[in-house]
C-alpha positions in Angstrom: 61.1 94.0 94.5 63.4 91.5 92.7 67.0 92.5 91.8 68.5 91.0 88.7 72.2 90.4 88.5 74.0 89.8 85.2 76.7 87.2 85.3 79.7 88.1 83.2 81.6 85.3 81.6 85.0 85.1 79.9 86.7 82.6 77.7 89.9 80.9 78.7 91.7 82.9 76.0 90.4 86.2 77.4 91.5 85.3 80.9 95.0 84.1 79.8 95.6 87.2 77.6 94.7 89.5 80.5 97.2 87.9 82.9 100.5 89.8 83.0 103.1 87.3 81.9 106.1 89.7 81.8 107.3 91.6 84.8 110.1 94.1 84.9 112.9 94.6 87.4 113.3 98.3 88.1 116.6 99.7 89.4 116.1 103.0 91.3 118.5 105.9 91.9 119.7 106.4 95.4 122.3 108.5 97.2 124.2 105.5 98.5 125.6 103.3 95.6 128.4 104.4 93.4 128.4 104.1 89.6 131.1 101.5 90.0 129.0 99.3 92.3 126.0 99.5 90.1 128.1 98.6 87.0 129.7 95.7 88.9 126.3 94.3 90.0 124.8 94.6 86.5 127.8 92.8 85.0 128.0 90.1 87.7 124.4 89.2 88.2 122.6 90.3 85.0 125.5 89.4 82.6 125.6 92.9 81.0 128.7 94.1 79.2 130.6 96.9 80.8 129.3 99.3 78.2 125.7 98.2 78.7 126.1 98.4 82.5 127.4 102.0 82.2 124.4 103.0 80.1 122.1 101.6 82.8 124.0 103.5 85.5 123.7 106.7 83.6 120.0 106.2 82.9 119.3 105.6 86.6 121.3 108.6 87.5 119.6 110.9 85.0 116.0 109.5 85.0 115.7 108.2 88.5 115.1 104.6 87.4 115.7 102.0 84.7 114.1 98.7 83.7 117.0 96.3 83.8 115.4 92.9 83.2 112.1 91.4 82.0 110.7 87.9 82.8 108.4 85.9 85.0 107.5 87.3 88.4 109.4 84.5 90.1 112.5 85.1 88.2 112.3 88.9 88.8 111.9 88.3 92.6 115.0 86.2 92.7 117.1 88.9 91.0 115.4 91.6 93.2 116.5 89.8 96.3 120.1 89.3 95.0 120.5 92.9 94.0 118.9 94.1 97.3 121.5 92.1 99.2 124.1 94.1 97.3 122.5 97.3 98.6 120.7 98.3 95.4 117.2 99.7 95.4 115.1 97.5 93.1 111.4 96.7 92.6 109.4 94.3 90.5 106.8 96.0 88.2 
């Protein structure tokens, strides 16, 4: 008994459109970092204004997490490592 397999093909355009080109840096709430420290880090490393950084801190506090930056995976990994060294809980999505 012969088994037939169907080969699925994709165009280069289909493949490239399916690749995720934008990744997000997610800041998570924790019981360790103060509002002031989060605000300081957002201003120092991500170049947010004090007002923007405060909004991020409040969103993390109220919702448990906040997307703080978007870009390439490599760029997000660099910022993730920097912010983790400051004690923040961050992931790349």
